[in-house]
C-alpha positions in Angstrom: -55.1 -35.1 205.5 -53.0 -32.5 203.8 -52.3 -31.4 207.2 -51.0 -35.2 208.4 -49.1 -35.3 205.1 -47.6 -31.6 205.7 -46.4 -33.2 209.4 -44.7 -36.3 207.9 -43.0 -33.9 205.1 -41.3 -32.1 208.4 -40.7 -35.0 210.0 -38.5 -36.7 207.4 -37.0 -33.7 206.3 -35.6 -33.2 210.0 -37.4 -30.0 210.7 -39.8 -29.4 214.0 -43.3 -30.0 213.4 -44.8 -26.8 214.6 -47.6 -24.4 214.1 -45.1 -22.2 211.7 -43.5 -24.8 210.0 -46.8 -26.8 209.2 -47.8 -23.6 207.9 -45.1 -22.7 205.5 -45.2 -26.6 204.4 -49.0 -26.1 203.3 -48.8 -22.8 201.6 -45.7 -24.0 199.8 -48.3 -27.2 198.6 -51.0 -24.3 197.7 -52.9 -25.0 200.4 -54.6 -22.1 202.5 -54.2 -23.4 205.8 -56.9 -23.9 208.4 -54.8 -22.0 211.9 -57.3 -24.1 214.0 -56.7 -27.0 212.3 -52.9 -26.4 212.1 -52.9 -25.8 216.2 -54.8 -29.1 216.8 -52.3 -31.6 215.0 -49.8 -29.8 216.2 -51.1 -29.9 219.8 -52.1 -33.6 219.1 -48.7 -34.6 218.3 -46.5 -32.8 221.2 -44.9 -35.8 222.8 -46.0 -38.2 220.3 -42.3 -39.9 218.8 -43.0 -40.3 215.6 -40.8 -42.4 214.5 -41.9 -44.8 216.6 -45.6 -44.3 215.5 -44.9 -44.9 212.0 -42.9 -48.3 212.7 -46.0 -49.7 214.9 -48.7 -48.4 212.3 -50.4 -51.3 211.3 -50.6 -51.3 207.2 -53.1 -53.4 205.3 -51.6 -56.4 203.6 -51.2 -56.7 200.0 -51.7 -60.1 199.4 -55.7 -59.9 199.4 -55.9 -57.4 196.4 -54.5 -59.2 193.4 -57.1 -61.9 194.4 -59.9 -59.5 194.3 -58.9 -58.3 191.4 -59.2 -61.7 189.5 -62.2 -62.4 191.1 -63.5 -59.3 189.7 -62.7 -60.3 186.1 -64.4 -63.4 186.7 -67.5 -62.0 188.1 -66.9 -59.7 184.5 -66.3 -62.9 182.3 -69.7 -64.9 183.5 -72.2 -61.6 182.9 -70.7 -61.1 179.4 -71.5 -65.4 178.8 -74.7 -64.4 180.7 -75.4 -61.8 177.8 -75.0 -63.9 175.4 -77.2 -66.3 176.2 -80.0 -64.5 174.9 -80.8 -64.9 171.8 -82.1 -62.5 169.0 -85.6 -63.7 168.8 -86.2 -63.6 172.8 -84.8 -60.0 172.6 -86.8 -59.5 170.0 -90.0 -60.8 172.0 -89.2 -58.2 174.4 -89.1 -54.9 172.5 -92.1 -55.9 171.0 -93.6 -56.1 174.6 -92.8 -52.3 174.8 -94.8 -51.4 171.8 -98.2 -53.7 172.3 -97.2 -56.2 170.0 
């Protein structure tokens, strides 16, 4: 993933996305770049209009995420209610079964 981020950083800075520049960015970020991965990425980006690719990229909508979080909280509350319904006598009887009482 860092290779793609490096290429995007070069593009955002207006620099040419080539092997030499990508290796420099990765080294500056503390990564030991793999020459074959750098070469493969730069070769796959040749002739690609990165700006156009970013504009046409589909992103996941953010609307459902909060709704999913609310459902998760509701489920947690339901589980808490279920746990509270167990009486102390039932719990003690369950523990007694462990020891053969």
